[in-house]
C-alpha positions in Angstrom: 107.0 86.2 120.3 103.7 87.5 121.8 101.3 89.6 119.5 98.1 91.2 120.9 95.0 90.5 119.1 92.0 93.0 120.1 90.3 94.2 117.0 86.6 93.1 116.9 85.8 92.0 113.4 84.0 94.4 110.9 80.0 95.1 110.4 77.5 95.7 108.3 77.3 94.3 104.5 79.2 97.8 103.3 82.2 97.5 101.5 85.2 98.4 103.9 83.2 99.4 107.5 85.1 101.0 110.2 84.9 97.6 112.4 84.4 98.4 116.6 87.7 99.7 118.5 88.9 102.0 115.3 90.5 99.3 113.5 90.4 99.3 110.0 88.0 97.3 107.7 90.6 94.8 105.9 87.4 93.4 103.5 88.3 92.4 100.2 92.8 92.2 100.8 94.3 89.0 100.3 97.4 89.1 103.0 100.3 86.9 102.5 101.7 86.0 106.4 105.7 84.8 106.7 106.5 83.7 109.7 108.5 80.3 111.1 106.8 80.4 114.4 103.6 78.6 113.8 101.7 80.7 117.1 102.9 84.3 115.9 101.1 83.1 112.3 98.0 82.4 113.4 97.7 85.1 116.0 98.5 87.6 113.0 96.2 85.2 111.1 92.7 85.8 113.4 94.0 89.3 113.7 93.6 89.9 109.8 90.9 87.4 108.7 88.6 89.3 112.2 89.3 92.0 109.6 87.7 90.4 106.8 90.9 90.1 105.1 91.6 86.7 102.7 95.0 85.5 104.6 97.8 83.1 103.4 100.3 81.3 105.4 103.4 80.6 104.9 106.6 79.4 107.1 109.8 80.3 105.2 110.9 82.4 102.5 110.7 79.5 99.9 107.3 79.5 99.9 106.3 82.7 100.7 108.0 82.8 96.9 105.4 79.8 95.6 102.6 81.2 97.3 103.1 85.0 95.8 103.1 83.2 92.1 100.4 80.8 92.6 97.7 83.7 95.2 98.9 86.5 94.2 97.9 88.1 97.3 97.6 92.1 97.9 100.5 92.3 100.8 102.9 90.6 102.0 103.6 90.1 105.9 107.2 89.0 107.2 109.2 88.5 110.1 112.9 88.9 109.3 114.2 86.6 111.8 113.7 83.6 110.2 116.1 80.7 109.6 117.3 79.7 105.9 116.2 82.9 103.8 115.3 85.1 106.8 112.7 88.4 105.3 115.4 90.3 104.2 116.6 88.3 101.5 113.1 87.4 100.7 112.1 91.1 100.0 114.9 90.9 97.5 114.1 88.2 95.8 110.6 89.4 95.6 111.8 93.0 94.6 114.1 91.7 91.7 110.5 89.9 90.6 109.0 91.5 87.4 106.1 93.9 88.4 103.8 91.5 87.3 104.6 88.9 88.9 104.5 90.5 92.5 107.5 92.5 92.9 105.8 95.3 93.4 103.6 94.3 96.8 103.2 96.4 99.4 105.0 94.3 102.0 105.1 95.2 105.7 107.9 94.0 108.2 107.0 92.8 111.4 109.4 91.6 114.0 110.8 91.7 117.3 114.3 93.8 115.5 112.9 97.4 116.9 115.4 99.5 116.6 115.3 102.4 114.5 118.4 101.4 112.7 116.2 98.0 112.3 113.2 99.6 111.2 115.6 101.5 108.2 116.9 98.5 107.4 113.7 97.2 107.0 112.8 100.1 104.8 115.9 100.7 102.4 115.5 97.3 102.2 112.1 97.5 100.2 109.5 96.9 102.9 107.1 100.1 103.1 106.2 99.9 107.1 108.3 98.0 109.6 105.8 97.2 113.3 107.2 95.7 115.8 106.4 93.4 117.7 104.0 92.5 120.2 101.6 93.6 117.3 99.1 96.2 118.1 96.3 95.0 115.9 94.9 98.1 115.0 98.4 99.2 114.1 98.6 96.4 111.7 95.1 96.9 110.4 95.6 101.0 109.9 99.7 99.8 108.1 97.8 97.4 105.6 94.7 99.6 104.8 97.0 102.3 104.1 99.4 100.4 101.6 95.8 99.0 100.1 94.0 102.3 99.4 94.7 101.6 95.2 93.1 98.2 95.6 90.1 99.0 98.3 89.0 101.4 95.5 88.9 98.5 92.3 87.0 96.2 95.1 84.3 98.3 95.9 84.2 99.6 92.2 
């Protein structure tokens, strides 16, 4: 599934500068990306890393749960249509966790399931936002930045 990168890397030493092209900087933010498609994972990782984020990658929901405990990311970005544990089952298990174990992690569904019904289903399941593939780098950056504003304040304090 194609994803369009297009954001420039952040410039300057100050925390979370605005990169060229209007995209948000994600400096200091740790993102867990979950997608069974290796190419999609890598492209999303490249977008996020170009904006200063630290990225962990998982090819399945079960691996994602392990990484959630081990690495304690700030935000989860997950595909919905994965074999085995799909993105809906993943977020259900995440939301059942104690908040101190990641149960309240901000989460974004990034998926080819792009109808309004799909969006509402993802939001009802526990995702804070839904982005249709192909992903626009600036949209992904803006959504993640909006979900991590309190974390940004902690990182720059």
